C-alpha positions in Angstrom: 3.4 -73.0 -189.9 0.0 -71.8 -189.1 -2.0 -70.0 -191.8 -2.7 -66.4 -191.4 -6.2 -65.6 -190.5 -6.0 -62.4 -192.5 -6.0 -64.3 -195.9 -9.5 -65.3 -197.3 -10.0 -67.5 -200.3 -13.1 -66.9 -202.6 -13.4 -69.4 -205.4 -10.2 -69.3 -207.3 -9.2 -65.8 -206.2 -7.0 -65.0 -203.0 -6.9 -61.6 -201.4 -5.0 -60.1 -198.3 -7.0 -58.7 -195.5 -6.4 -54.9 -195.2 -4.9 -53.7 -191.9 -6.9 -50.5 -191.7 -10.4 -49.2 -192.4 -12.7 -51.9 -191.2 -15.6 -50.7 -193.4 -13.6 -51.1 -196.4 -12.5 -54.5 -195.1 -16.0 -55.6 -194.4 -17.4 -54.3 -197.7 -14.8 -55.9 -200.1 -15.6 -59.5 -199.5 -19.3 -58.6 -200.0 -18.7 -57.0 -203.3 -16.7 -59.9 -204.6 -19.1 -62.5 -203.4 -22.0 -60.8 -205.0 -20.3 -60.6 -208.5 -19.5 -64.4 -208.6 -23.1 -65.3 -207.7 -24.4 -63.3 -210.8 -21.8 -64.8 -213.3 -22.2 -68.5 -212.4 -25.8 -68.7 -213.8 -24.7 -66.9 -216.9 -21.9 -69.4 -217.5 -24.2 -72.3 -217.0 -26.8 -70.9 -219.3 -24.2 -70.4 -222.0 -23.0 -73.9 -221.6 -26.5 -75.2 -221.9 -27.0 -73.1 -225.0 -23.8 -74.4 -226.6 -24.6 -78.0 -225.8 -28.2 -77.5 -227.0 -27.0 -76.0 -230.3 -24.5 -78.8 -230.7 -27.1 -81.4 -230.0 -29.6 -79.7 -232.4 -26.9 -79.6 -235.2 -26.0 -83.2 -234.6 -29.6 -84.2 -234.6 -30.2 -82.2 -237.8 -27.2 -83.8 -239.5 -28.4 -87.2 -238.5 -31.9 -86.6 -239.8 -30.5 -85.2 -243.1 -28.0 -88.1 -243.4 -30.8 -90.6 -242.8 -32.9 -88.8 -245.4 -30.0 -88.9 -248.0 -28.8 -92.4 -247.3 -32.0 -94.3 -246.5 -35.0 -92.3 -247.8 -33.6 -90.7 -250.9 -30.6 -92.9 -251.4 -31.7 -95.1 -254.3 -32.9 -92.1 -256.3 -29.8 -90.2 -255.7 -27.6 -93.2 -256.6 -29.5 -93.6 -259.9 -29.2 -89.9 -260.6 -25.4 -90.0 -260.0 -25.2 -93.1 -262.3 -27.0 -91.3 -265.0 -24.6 -88.4 -264.8 -21.6 -90.7 -264.8 -22.8 -93.0 -267.6 -23.8 -92.3 -271.2 -25.8 -94.3 -273.7 -23.7 -94.7 -276.9 -24.6 -96.4 -280.2 -21.5 -96.6 -282.5 -22.0 -95.8 -286.2 -22.0 -99.0 -288.2 -21.4 -98.6 -292.0 -24.1 -100.2 -294.2 -23.0 -103.5 -295.7 -21.6 -103.4 -299.3 -23.5 -105.0 -302.2 -21.5 -107.3 -304.6 -22.4 -109.0 -307.8 -21.9 -112.7 -308.5 -18.2 -112.1 -309.3 -17.7 -110.0 -306.1 -17.5 -106.7 -308.0 -18.7 -103.9 -305.8 -22.1 -102.4 -306.7 -22.7 -100.3 -303.6 -20.5 -99.3 -300.7 -20.3 -96.8 -297.8 -17.5 -94.3 -298.1 -16.4 -91.3 -296.1 -17.6 -88.0 -297.4 -17.4 -84.4 -296.0 -19.8 -81.5 -295.6 -18.1 -78.1 -295.8 -19.1 -75.1 -293.8 -17.5 -71.6 -293.6 -17.2 -69.2 -290.7 -16.0 -65.9 -292.2 -15.5 -64.3 -288.7 -12.5 -66.6 -288.3 -11.0 -65.8 -291.7 -7.4 -64.4 -291.6 -7.7 -63.3 -295.2 -10.3 -61.4 -297.1 -13.5 -63.1 -298.2 -12.4 -62.6 -301.8 -9.0 -64.2 -301.2 -10.7 -67.2 -299.6 -13.2 -67.5 -302.4 -10.5 -67.5 -305.0 -8.7 -70.4 -303.4 -11.9 -72.5 -302.8 -13.7 -71.9 -306.1 -11.6 -74.2 -308.3 -11.7 -77.0 -305.7 -15.5 -76.8 -305.3 -16.2 -76.1 -308.9 -18.1 -72.9 -307.9 -17.9 -69.3 -309.1 -15.7 -66.9 -307.0 -18.4 -64.2 -307.0 -21.0 -66.6 -305.7 -18.7 -67.8 -302.9 -17.8 -64.3 -301.9 -21.4 -63.4 -301.8 -22.1 -66.3 -299.4 -19.2 -65.2 -297.2 -20.7 -61.7 -297.0 -24.1 -62.9 -296.1 -23.4 -63.8 -292.5 -20.4 -64.4 -290.1 -20.7 -68.1 -289.3 -22.3 -71.4 -290.3 -22.4 -71.0 -294.1 -23.1 -74.2 -295.9 -20.8 -74.6 -298.9 -20.9 -78.2 -300.2 -22.3 -81.7 -299.4 -20.8 -85.2 -299.9 -17.3 -84.1 -300.8 -14.9 -86.9 -301.5 -11.8 -87.6 -299.4 -9.6 -86.3 -302.3 -11.4 -83.0 -302.3 -11.3 -82.8 -298.5 -7.5 -83.3 -298.6 -7.1 -80.5 -301.0 -9.1 -78.2 -298.8 -7.1 -79.2 -295.7 -3.9 -78.5 -297.6 -4.9 -74.8 -298.0 -4.5 -74.5 -294.2 -7.3 -71.8 -294.0 -8.9 -70.8 -290.7 -12.7 -70.6 -290.7 -13.4 -73.7 -292.8 -15.1 -76.7 -291.2 -15.2 -80.2 -292.7 -17.6 -82.6 -291.1 -17.0 -86.2 -291.8 -20.0 -88.5 -292.7 -20.6 -91.7 -294.5 -22.6 -91.8 -297.8 -23.6 -94.5 -300.1 -21.6 -94.8 -303.4 -22.5 -96.8 -306.5 -19.3 -97.4 -308.5 -21.3 -98.8 -311.5 -23.5 -95.7 -311.6 -26.7 -96.5 -313.6 -25.7 -100.1 -314.7 -27.7 -101.9 -312.0 -29.9 -99.1 -310.6 -33.1 -101.0 -311.3 -31.9 -103.9 -309.1 -29.7 -102.3 -306.5 -31.8 -99.1 -305.9 -30.5 -96.3 -303.8 -30.3 -94.9 -300.2 -31.6 -91.5 -299.2 -30.1 -88.8 -297.0 -31.4 -90.6 -293.9 -29.5 -93.7 -295.0 -32.7 -95.6 -295.7 -33.2 -97.8 -298.8 -35.9 -96.4 -301.2 -35.7 -98.8 -304.1 -34.3 -102.2 -305.3 -32.5 -104.5 -302.8 -31.4 -101.4 -300.8 -35.1 -101.2 -299.9 -36.2 -104.9 -299.8 -33.1 -106.2 -298.0 -32.8 -103.4 -295.4 -32.4 -105.9 -292.6 -29.5 -107.7 -294.2 -27.7 -104.5 -295.2 -28.0 -102.7 -291.8 -25.4 -104.0 -289.4 -26.8 -104.5 -285.9 -25.3 -101.7 -283.7 -26.1 -102.4 -280.1 -26.6 -99.4 -277.7 -24.2 -99.7 -274.7 -23.7 -97.7 -271.5 -20.2 -96.3 -270.9 -18.6 -94.5 -268.0 -17.3 -91.0 -268.5 -14.9 -88.9 -266.4 -15.8 -85.6 -264.7 -14.9 -83.6 -267.8 -17.3 -85.7 -269.9 -14.6 -87.8 -271.6 -15.4 -91.4 -272.3 -13.4 -93.9 -270.3 -12.2 -96.6 -272.8 -11.2 -99.0 -270.0 -14.9 -99.3 -269.1 -16.0 -100.1 -272.7 -17.5 -103.6 -273.1 -15.6 -106.1 -275.0 -16.2 -106.1 -278.8 -17.9 -102.7 -278.5 -16.5 -101.3 -281.8 -16.3 -104.7 -283.6 -17.9 -104.6 -287.0 -18.4 -107.8 -289.1 -17.0 -108.1 -292.6 -20.1 -109.5 -294.2 -21.3 -108.2 -297.6 -24.5 -108.8 -299.4 -23.9 -110.7 -302.7 -26.5 -110.7 -305.4 -26.8 -113.0 -308.5 -26.5 -110.3 -311.1 -23.4 -110.7 -313.4 -22.2 -107.1 -314.2 -20.6 -108.4 -317.5 -23.9 -109.8 -318.7 -25.8 -106.8 -317.4 -23.6 -104.5 -319.4 -24.0 -106.6 -322.6 -27.7 -106.7 -322.2 -28.0 -103.0 -321.7 -25.8 -102.2 -324.7 -28.0 -104.4 -327.0 -31.2 -103.0 -325.6 -30.0 -99.4 -325.9 -29.0 -100.0 -329.6 -32.5 -101.3 -330.5 -34.4 -98.6 -328.5 -32.4 -95.9 -330.4 -32.9 -97.7 -333.8 -36.6 -98.1 -333.4 -37.2 -94.8 -331.4 -38.9 -96.7 -328.7 -40.4 -95.4 -325.4 -38.6 -97.9 -323.2 -37.3 -101.5 -323.0 -36.2 -104.2 -320.6 -34.1 -107.4 -320.6 -34.3 -110.2 -318.1 -31.9 -113.2 -317.9 -32.8 -116.1 -315.5 -31.1 -119.3 -314.6 -34.1 -121.6 -314.8 -32.5 -124.3 -312.6 -32.7 -122.2 -309.4 -34.5 -118.9 -310.4 -31.4 -116.7 -310.0 -31.5 -113.5 -312.1 -28.2 -113.0 -314.0 -29.3 -109.8 -315.6 -32.1 -107.3 -315.3 -31.8 -104.0 -317.1 -34.3 -101.5 -318.2 -34.1 -98.2 -320.1 -34.4 -95.3 -319.4 -32.8 -95.6 -315.9 -31.1 -93.3 -313.4 -27.8 -92.8 -311.6 -28.4 -93.7 -307.9 -25.5 -91.4 -307.0 -27.7 -88.5 -308.2 -31.1 -89.9 -307.5 -32.5 -86.5 -306.5 -32.2 -85.4 -310.1 -34.0 -88.4 -311.5 -37.6 -88.9 -312.5 -39.3 -90.7 -309.6 -41.1 -93.0 -312.0 -37.8 -94.7 -312.7 -37.3 -95.8 -309.1 -39.7 -98.7 -309.6 -38.4 -101.4 -311.9 -41.1 -101.7 -314.5 -40.1 -105.3 -315.3 -41.3 -106.1 -311.8 -43.9 -103.4 -311.1 -45.8 -102.9 -314.4 -48.4 -105.2 -316.0 -48.7 -105.8 -319.7 -50.4 -108.3 -322.1 -47.8 -110.8 -323.2 -49.3 -111.6 -326.6 -47.8 -114.5 -328.5 -45.0 -115.1 -326.0 -47.7 -116.8 -323.9 -48.6 -119.3 -326.6 -45.9 -122.0 -325.7 -47.4 -122.1 -322.2 -50.9 -122.7 -323.6 -49.5 -125.5 -325.8 -47.9 -127.0 -322.7 -51.3 -126.9 -320.8 -53.0 -128.6 -323.8 -50.3 -131.3 -324.0 -50.3 -131.9 -320.2 -54.1 -132.3 -320.1 -54.1 -134.7 -323.1 -56.2 -132.3 -325.2 -53.7 -132.5 -328.0 -50.6 -134.4 -329.0 -47.6 -133.0 -330.9 -48.8 -134.7 -334.2 -52.2 -133.0 -334.2 -52.9 -130.6 -337.1 -55.4 -127.8 -337.4 -56.9 -125.9 -340.3 -56.1 -122.2 -340.3 -58.3 -120.2 -342.7 -57.0 -116.9 -341.4 -60.0 -116.0 -339.2 -62.5 -117.6 -336.9 -65.8 -116.5 -335.4 -66.1 -116.9 -331.6 -69.5 -115.7 -330.2 -70.0 -112.3 -331.6 -66.3 -111.6 -332.4 -64.1 -112.4 -335.4 -60.5 -113.3 -334.5 -57.8 -112.9 -337.2 -54.1 -113.7 -337.5 -51.7 -110.8 -337.1 -50.6 -111.3 -340.7 -54.2 -111.2 -341.9 -53.8 -114.5 -343.7 -54.4 -118.2 -343.2 -51.7 -120.9 -343.1 -53.8 -123.9 -344.2 -53.5 -127.1 -342.3 -50.6 -126.8 -339.8 -49.4 -128.9 -336.9 -48.7 -127.7 -333.3 -45.1 -126.7 -334.0 -46.1 -124.8 -337.1 -48.7 -122.9 -335.1 -45.9 -121.6 -332.9 -43.6 -121.0 -335.9 -46.1 -118.8 -337.7 -47.6 -117.5 -334.4 -51.1 -118.5 -335.6 -53.9 -117.1 -333.5 -56.4 -119.3 -335.2 -54.5 -122.4 -334.5 -54.2 -121.4 -330.8 -57.9 -120.7 -330.5 -58.7 -124.2 -331.9 -56.2 -125.8 -329.5 -57.7 -124.2 -326.4 -61.3 -124.9 -327.6 -60.4 -128.6 -326.9 -60.2 -127.8 -323.2 -63.1 -127.2 -320.8 -63.1 -123.5 -319.8 -63.1 -124.4 -316.1 -60.1 -126.8 -316.6 -58.2 -124.2 -318.6 -58.9 -121.6 -315.9 -57.6 -123.9 -313.2 -54.3 -124.3 -315.2 -53.9 -120.6 -315.6 -54.3 -120.2 -311.8 -51.7 -123.0 -311.3 -49.3 -121.0 -313.4 -49.8 -118.1 -311.1 -52.0 -115.8 -313.0 -54.1 -113.6 -310.7 -51.2 -113.8 -308.1 -48.1 -111.9 -307.2 -44.8 -113.3 -308.1 -42.7 -114.4 -305.2 -39.4 -112.5 -305.4 -37.0 -110.6 -303.3 -37.3 -107.5 -305.5 -39.7 -104.8 -304.2 -42.9 -103.2 -305.6 -44.1 -106.4 -307.3 -47.8 -106.3 -308.4 -50.5 -108.9 -308.8 -51.2 -110.2 -312.3 -54.7 -109.7 -313.6 -57.0 -112.5 -314.7 -60.8 -112.3 -315.3 -63.0 -113.7 -312.6 -63.7 -117.4 -313.0 -67.4 -116.9 -313.5 -67.0 -114.4 -316.3 -64.2 -116.4 -317.9 -66.2 -119.6 -318.1 -69.4 -118.0 -319.2 -67.9 -116.1 -322.1 -66.4 -118.1 -325.0 -64.3 -115.1 -326.1 -62.3 -115.1 -322.8 -60.5 -118.5 -323.3 -60.2 -117.6 -327.0 -58.3 -114.3 -326.5 -56.3 -115.8 -323.6 -55.0 -118.5 -326.0 -53.0 -115.9 -327.9 -52.0 -113.8 -324.9 -54.6 -111.1 -324.6 -57.4 -110.3 -322.1 -55.1 -110.8 -319.1 -51.9 -109.1 -317.9 -48.8 -110.0 -316.0 -45.3 -108.6 -315.3 -42.3 -109.3 -317.5 -40.7 -111.1 -314.6 -43.7 -113.4 -314.2 -43.5 -114.4 -317.8 -39.8 -115.3 -317.4 -40.8 -117.4 -314.4 -43.3 -119.3 -316.4 -40.9 -119.9 -319.3 -38.4 -121.1 -316.7 -40.8 -123.9 -316.0 -40.6 -124.9 -319.6 -36.8 -124.8 -319.4 -36.2 -126.7 -316.2 -38.6 -129.7 -316.6 -41.8 -128.2 -315.4 -40.9 -126.6 -312.0 -42.1 -123.1 -311.1 -39.1 -121.5 -309.3 -39.0 -118.1 -307.6 -37.0 -115.5 -309.5 -34.6 -113.8 -307.1 -31.4 -111.7 -307.0 -30.1 -112.2 -303.4 -27.5 -114.9 -302.8 -26.7 -114.1 -299.2 -24.2 -112.6 -296.8 -20.6 -113.4 -297.7 -17.3 -112.6 -295.8 -14.2 -111.2 -297.4 -12.8 -114.7 -297.9 -15.8 -115.7 -300.1 -17.4 -117.9 -297.5 -21.2 -117.7 -297.4 -22.6 -117.2 -293.9 -26.3 -116.8 -294.6 -28.5 -117.5 -297.6 -32.2 -116.6 -297.5 -34.5 -119.6 -298.0 -36.3 -119.8 -301.3 -39.9 -121.1 -301.7 -40.0 -124.8 -302.7 -40.5 -125.0 -306.5 -43.9 -126.2 -307.6 -44.1 -128.9 -310.3 -46.5 -127.7 -313.0 -45.7 -129.7 -316.1 -44.0 -133.0 -316.6 -40.5 -133.0 -318.0 -41.7 -134.9 -321.1 -44.2 -132.1 -321.9 -41.8 -129.3 -321.4 -39.1 -130.9 -323.6 -41.6 -131.3 -326.4 -42.6 -127.6 -326.1 -39.0 -126.4 -326.1 -38.3 -128.5 -329.2 -41.3 -126.9 -330.9 -40.0 -123.4 -329.9 -36.7 -124.4 -331.5 -38.5 -124.5 -334.9 -39.6 -120.9 -334.3 -35.9 -119.8 -334.4 -34.9 -122.2 -337.1 -37.8 -121.8 -339.5 -40.3 -119.3 -338.1 -40.7 -115.7 -336.9 -37.6 -115.9 -334.6 -34.9 -116.4 -337.2 -33.2 -113.2 -336.0 -32.2 -115.0 -332.8 -30.4 -117.8 -334.5 -26.7 -118.4 -333.5 -24.7 -120.8 -335.7 -23.8 -124.0 -333.9 -26.3 -123.6 -331.1 -29.8 -124.9 -330.6 -32.0 -122.1 -329.4 -35.7 -122.1 -328.6 -37.8 -119.0 -328.7 -41.1 -117.2 -329.3 -41.8 -113.8 -330.7 -44.5 -111.5 -329.4 -46.1 -108.4 -330.9 -49.0 -107.3 -328.7 -51.3 -104.3 -329.0 -51.3 -102.1 -325.9 -54.5 -101.8 -324.0 -56.2 -98.4 -323.9 -57.2 -96.7 -320.7 -60.6 -96.1 -322.3 -61.1 -99.8 -323.2 -60.1 -101.9 -326.2 -56.6 -101.5 -327.8 -54.6 -98.7 -329.2 -53.8 -99.0 -332.9 -50.8 -96.8 -332.6 -48.9 -98.6 -329.8 -47.6 -102.1 -329.4 -45.1 -104.0 -327.2 -42.6 -106.2 -329.1 -41.0 -109.0 -327.3 -39.0 -112.2 -327.7 -38.3 -115.0 -325.2 -35.5 -117.4 -325.7 -34.2 -120.6 -324.1 -30.6 -121.8 -324.3 -29.5 -124.5 -325.0 -32.3 -126.8 -326.2 -30.5 -130.1 -325.5 -30.1 -129.0 -321.8 -32.3 -126.0 -321.3 -31.1 -123.6 -318.6 -31.1 -119.9 -319.5 -34.2 -117.9 -320.2 -33.8 -114.5 -321.8 -36.7 -112.1 -322.3 -36.4 -108.8 -324.2 -39.2 -106.2 -324.5 -39.3 -103.0 -326.4 -42.2 -100.7 -325.7 -43.8 -98.6 -328.5 -41.2 -99.0 -331.2 -41.8 -96.8 -334.3 -42.0 -98.1 -337.8 -44.2 -100.4 -340.0 -41.8 -103.3 -339.6 -41.6 -103.2 -335.8 -42.4 -106.7 -334.6 -41.0 -109.0 -332.0 -38.9 -110.8 -334.6 -37.3 -107.6 -335.9 -37.0 -105.5 -332.7 -36.6 -107.9 -329.7 -35.1 -111.1 -331.2 -31.8 -109.4 -332.1 -31.4 -108.3 -328.5 -31.9 -111.8 -327.2 -29.4 -113.1 -329.7 -26.8 -110.6 -328.6 -27.4 -111.5 -324.9 -27.2 -115.2 -325.6 -23.9 -114.7 -327.3 -22.6 -113.1 -324.2 -24.0 -116.0 -322.0 -22.2 -118.5 -324.3 -18.9 -116.6 -323.8 -19.3 -116.0 -320.0 -20.6 -119.5 -319.1 -18.4 -121.2 -321.7 -21.2 -123.1 -323.3 -20.0 -125.5 -325.9 -21.7 -125.7 -329.4 -24.5 -128.2 -329.8 -23.5 -131.4 -331.5 -24.4 -131.8 -335.1 -25.6 -128.2 -335.5 -24.2 -125.7 -337.9 
């Protein structure tokens, strides 16, 4: 069928040709055609605009993506890692300190700090105060006043024990906050304070081995990076292996608490009896230099160190110098024997006084002893006899021996705050005859009590100068030693023959001389008394102050233990080394005999 010529198609539209009104017929197609010509450019321009916008957005996204991924990528990845990771260093308790018998001397324990937030109280301030007061040992009125002072963050107590914290928890009171911490605790209180020391609020040692052995006592806690979730919680599955592992090592020292307690009791008794200023006792095993006891009075409680006199934090047996007096005489005898200046059978006339240069030297007893041998010089503590012995040595040779003994040097020890002993300059010592003379009976120079013990240790162990020390090492809970700090190699000062002769001479001091108060039936004990005037700050010596001392060695047939007792400024006309200090050494030696199970000497009553 043929198409009708009256039907005209324009674009997508179809329209019938009208049968009448030619003008109208002619005009309609014109109107329609004109409208489509105007819309077609608009559609195209819109399409171009859409495509252009799309391309611009795509290009912008691409540029931004390139900037984020390529240009800024490394920095952004690092920032994200920093937000997802946290540096964490776990708390590691400080290592415990044990004595030689593994009794605890210092340990970290949980303690609690208590805060109050009255705005959260469900009871009145007075009611809360009444419940807390008996637990904290505080007054109700003072607690109530604290609660009224502000609404939150009120500090109430520090270092509460777990027992006290449990009692507070049991009250079930809102508004109380217990913050757990670790604090150092010293079960023996003031017994070994001079050796162990204390730890401050920042957990740093400030005295004793707590200070000198900081590296051994602090466990190494390594900082690690751990992942955390979006809410900030740590992700334990990302923790490194062994992250929270803590070793079981403890620091063991050589002090024997039993002997320490016995030494302190004996010292305390004599200080009280003689109304003395202070005193100290040191016990050393001369075979290896280990200190078995070191006590001094007055002392302090390291659990309450903030209330103590700061002068007590330094152990004066290590940190203070004094003139040893007659307790140095056996060492001078050993020097003279070793150099061949004398032999044990030599005798010397003691008229009671002697002139040296422009000085007159006298015996402490203000009397002479006639002709006496070397042993009797020690028995009677003759100053005149000692001067004559030392005059047989050349001053330069004598000075060299004093230096060999360690005078003018600091004692090597693991205890802190040691000081250098004082000895005159060599030129002055050699040029002045009075210097060797006064040094012969223990005056004109100064050392620490610990250094004197070290020197007498050389007499007890065959002539070796060992280093006095208190640290044994790091031990695990099974008693196995994992680390022992190296000790300096002992220096041979005297020959064993010389030292044995001197020790036997010192035995006569206890048996027949000024040290009779140290005698123990059945045991051979060597010793030497000392009564030294105290030097004045203005020069010379004080007539009203002296230091009494006694040094003992046990047992003579196999010398091992050296005991030194000092009592500073005892009162009374009869206050001497033999009356004040010797009884202390006797008491301590009796404890050593019991603890170490030392059998009686053969043939001795």
